[in-house]
C-alpha positions in Angstrom: 111.3 122.3 84.4 110.4 118.8 85.9 110.8 118.2 89.6 111.9 114.9 91.0 111.4 113.9 94.6 113.1 110.9 96.2 111.2 109.2 98.9 113.2 106.7 101.0 112.0 104.0 103.3 114.4 101.1 103.6 112.8 98.3 105.6 109.9 95.9 105.1 106.5 95.6 103.2 104.4 97.0 106.0 106.8 99.9 106.6 106.6 100.8 102.9 102.8 100.4 102.6 102.1 102.9 105.4 104.1 105.5 103.4 101.2 105.7 100.9 99.8 109.0 102.0 103.2 110.6 102.1 104.0 109.3 98.6 100.7 110.6 97.2 101.3 114.0 98.8 104.8 114.1 97.2 103.4 113.1 93.9 100.8 115.9 94.0 103.7 118.4 94.2 106.2 116.7 91.9 106.6 115.5 88.3 108.4 112.3 89.3 108.6 110.3 92.5 111.4 107.8 92.9 111.1 105.5 95.9 114.3 104.2 97.4 113.4 100.9 99.1 115.2 97.9 100.7 115.0 94.5 99.1 112.1 93.5 101.4 110.0 96.5 100.6 110.6 97.1 96.9 107.6 95.0 95.7 105.4 97.0 98.0 106.8 100.3 96.7 105.8 99.3 93.2 102.2 99.0 94.4 102.0 102.5 95.8 100.0 105.0 93.7 102.2 108.0 92.9 105.5 106.0 92.6 107.1 106.4 89.2 110.3 104.5 89.7 111.7 102.2 92.4 115.4 102.0 93.3 116.5 99.1 95.6 119.3 99.2 98.1 120.1 96.9 101.1 120.8 99.3 104.0 123.4 98.2 106.5 122.1 100.3 109.4 118.3 99.6 109.2 117.7 96.0 108.0 117.2 93.4 110.7 119.8 91.1 109.1 122.0 93.8 107.7 124.9 93.4 105.2 128.3 94.8 106.2 129.1 98.4 105.6 131.0 98.5 102.3 132.7 101.6 101.0 132.2 100.5 97.4 128.5 99.9 97.9 128.1 103.3 99.4 130.0 104.9 96.6 127.8 103.0 94.1 124.6 104.3 95.8 126.0 107.8 95.8 126.5 107.5 92.1 123.0 106.2 91.5 121.5 109.0 93.5 123.6 111.6 91.6 122.4 110.1 88.3 118.8 110.4 89.4 119.4 114.0 90.3 116.4 114.5 92.7 115.5 118.0 93.5 114.8 117.0 97.1 114.5 113.9 99.3 112.0 112.9 102.0 113.6 110.3 104.3 111.1 108.3 106.3 112.1 106.2 109.2 110.5 104.4 112.2 110.8 106.0 115.6 113.8 104.0 116.6 115.8 104.6 113.4 118.0 107.6 112.4 117.7 109.3 109.0 121.1 110.9 109.3 123.3 108.3 107.8 121.2 108.2 104.6 121.0 112.0 104.7 124.8 112.1 104.6 124.9 109.9 101.6 122.2 111.9 99.9 124.0 115.2 100.6 127.2 113.7 99.3 125.3 112.8 96.1 124.3 116.4 95.7 120.7 116.4 96.8 120.0 120.0 97.6 117.0 119.7 100.0 116.4 116.9 102.5 113.6 116.4 105.0 113.3 113.9 107.8 112.1 113.3 111.3 115.1 113.4 113.6 115.5 113.5 117.4 119.3 114.0 116.9 120.9 117.3 115.9 121.3 117.0 112.1 123.8 119.9 111.5 123.8 120.6 107.8 122.4 117.1 106.9 118.8 118.2 107.0 117.0 121.2 105.6 113.7 120.3 107.4 114.1 118.6 110.8 110.6 117.5 111.7 109.5 116.4 115.2 106.3 114.5 116.0 104.4 112.9 118.8 105.6 109.3 118.8 102.1 107.9 119.4 100.8 109.0 116.0 99.7 106.2 113.7 102.5 105.5 111.2 100.6 106.7 108.1 99.8 110.0 109.9 103.4 110.3 111.1 104.7 109.9 107.6 102.1 112.4 106.1 103.1 115.0 108.7 106.6 114.7 107.4 105.4 115.3 103.9 103.5 118.4 105.0 106.5 119.7 106.9 108.5 119.3 103.6 105.9 121.4 101.8 103.7 118.6 100.2 100.1 117.8 100.9 97.4 115.4 99.7 95.5 116.4 96.6 91.8 117.4 97.0 89.6 114.5 97.6 92.3 112.2 99.0 91.2 110.8 102.3 94.7 109.9 103.5 94.1 106.2 103.8 96.4 103.5 102.6 96.0 102.4 99.0 97.4 100.3 96.2 97.5 100.6 92.4 94.4 99.3 90.7 93.3 97.3 88.8 94.6 94.3 90.8 95.5 91.0 89.1 92.7 88.7 88.0 92.7 85.5 90.2 90.6 83.2 88.0 93.5 81.2 86.9 95.2 80.9 90.3 96.1 77.3 91.2 96.3 76.6 94.9 96.2 73.9 97.5 92.4 73.6 97.4 90.2 71.1 95.6 91.2 69.7 92.1 89.7 71.2 89.0 88.9 69.5 85.7 92.5 69.9 84.5 93.8 68.0 87.6 95.4 71.1 89.1 94.5 72.2 92.5 92.3 75.3 92.6 90.2 77.4 94.9 86.8 79.1 94.9 87.9 82.7 94.9 84.4 84.2 94.7 84.4 87.2 97.1 83.3 86.7 100.7 85.9 84.3 102.1 88.0 84.9 105.2 91.8 85.0 104.9 94.0 83.7 107.7 97.6 84.7 107.4 99.5 82.7 110.1 103.1 84.0 109.5 104.8 87.1 110.7 108.0 88.9 110.0 109.4 88.0 113.4 108.3 85.1 115.7 107.3 87.4 118.6 104.4 88.7 116.5 103.0 85.4 115.3 99.9 83.6 116.7 100.9 80.0 117.6 100.4 77.7 114.6 98.1 75.3 116.5 95.8 78.2 117.4 95.7 79.2 113.7 94.8 75.6 112.7 92.0 75.6 115.4 90.7 78.9 114.0 90.5 77.5 110.5 88.3 74.7 111.9 86.2 77.0 113.9 85.7 79.5 111.1 84.7 76.6 108.8 82.2 75.4 111.4 80.8 78.9 111.5 80.1 78.7 107.7 83.1 80.6 106.4 85.3 79.7 103.5 88.9 80.1 104.7 91.9 80.8 102.6 95.4 80.5 104.3 98.1 82.7 102.8 101.9 82.7 103.3 105.1 83.2 101.5 107.3 80.6 99.7 109.2 79.9 102.9 105.9 79.3 104.8 104.5 76.4 102.8 104.9 73.9 105.6 103.2 76.3 108.0 100.3 77.1 105.7 99.7 73.5 104.8 99.5 72.5 108.5 97.2 75.5 109.3 94.9 74.9 106.4 94.4 71.2 107.1 91.5 69.6 105.3 89.1 72.5 105.6 91.1 75.5 104.6 92.5 76.4 101.2 96.3 76.5 101.2 97.7 79.4 99.2 101.2 79.2 100.7 103.8 80.3 98.2 101.2 80.8 95.5 101.0 84.6 95.5 103.2 87.5 94.7 102.4 90.7 96.6 100.0 92.1 94.0 98.2 88.7 93.8 98.0 88.7 97.6 96.5 92.2 97.5 93.8 90.9 95.1 93.0 87.9 97.4 92.8 90.2 100.4 90.6 92.6 98.4 88.0 89.8 97.9 87.9 88.8 101.5 85.1 89.6 104.0 87.8 89.8 106.7 91.5 89.1 107.2 92.9 87.4 110.3 96.6 88.4 110.6 99.3 89.5 113.1 101.2 92.7 113.0 103.0 92.1 109.7 102.9 93.3 106.1 99.7 91.7 105.0 97.8 93.5 107.8 98.7 96.8 106.1 98.1 95.4 102.7 94.6 94.4 103.8 94.1 98.0 105.1 95.3 99.3 101.7 92.6 97.4 99.8 90.0 98.4 102.4 89.3 95.0 104.0 88.4 94.7 107.7 91.1 93.1 109.9 91.1 90.9 112.9 94.5 91.9 114.3 96.4 89.4 116.4 98.6 92.1 117.8 101.6 91.4 120.0 102.3 94.5 122.2 106.1 94.4 121.5 105.4 97.6 119.6 102.5 100.0 120.3 99.2 99.3 118.6 98.6 103.1 118.5 101.3 103.4 115.9 101.1 100.0 114.0 97.5 98.7 114.1 95.8 98.4 110.7 94.9 101.9 109.6 91.6 103.3 108.3 89.6 100.0 108.2 87.3 98.3 110.7 89.6 96.4 113.1 89.2 94.2 116.1 92.5 94.0 118.1 93.1 90.7 119.9 96.0 90.0 122.3 97.0 91.1 125.8 98.3 94.6 125.2 99.5 94.7 128.8 101.6 91.5 128.6 105.2 91.6 130.0 106.6 91.8 126.5 105.0 95.2 126.0 107.1 97.7 124.1 110.2 95.5 124.2 110.5 95.4 120.4 111.5 91.8 120.9 111.9 89.6 117.8 111.7 86.4 119.8 109.1 86.2 122.6 110.8 86.9 125.9 108.0 85.3 128.0 107.5 81.5 128.2 104.3 80.4 126.5 103.9 83.6 124.4 101.0 84.6 126.6 100.2 87.9 124.8 98.9 85.9 121.8 98.8 82.4 123.1 95.8 83.4 125.3 93.7 84.2 122.2 91.4 81.4 121.2 89.7 80.2 118.0 86.4 81.3 119.4 87.8 84.8 120.0 88.7 85.0 116.4 85.3 83.7 115.1 83.6 86.4 117.3 85.9 89.1 116.0 85.4 88.1 112.4 81.6 88.3 112.9 82.1 91.7 114.5 84.2 93.3 111.7 82.1 91.7 108.9 78.9 93.3 110.3 80.6 96.7 111.0 
């Protein structure tokens, strides 16, 4: 008889990617893994080895810009879960989130066994109430939940982050670089370039744009090819940062294509945002421009050579602020282009 496990993580790209070890552990003990993701994390869920199917739902109690709670929407989700008929569910949340509202929905949908990390008394909502040290790195925290639920990594799995391979071919990618024979803009994507990703999911975690532009110039002066990446809504930012010496990839890549670009990089310069964890998942060293609004012990890139830049004792420390609460954004504004060049050289030679 086949066994279906539902894994739930309902927030963003990075939050989903760090569930990779948990997912592979669940897959080692199940015939089918269904991942319940939020709209922002669904594409990342599809990249995780071990995921057989992705269900998407916009959660009104976890998303940063949540939809209203709607009884019909909850009823529809309950029906979808009932149709999936999972034998059990593993609900993963960040330390500041509660798994209990979703556990209630899952229980109502007939899921017979539910596991989650919860500081609150769950009553009959959880079968496995797991507790952890909050300073664990997020991938280890998630894997500890899988183990508490009775799953473990298969032999030979090192527990690092990972994505499905093969990754997309990038030979035909048209970008904001030089013009090729056909008149389209293209880039030299031979491995060994440095990727700079200037955007972040919230402003408090972003390195100032003028510093990013300075870093492109300094990296180019140091002999590096520099590719600047960003989403469709960040094209203006990536164009300004790339300038005349970087290659602007803003809006040119889906998540799988971004993974392929990061995979070919010698190093990635990025804040605490999804592409940092994607870089870790493809095994590329990271220069992490880390704002201390959340703890680096939990959220720094996992399992790859990393240099952490940024004042980890700044006044914004552990505030979880979305907008920087300190004039001048000193935690990251104090990082210079020369700091980044030195950090790139360090991780490349590690």
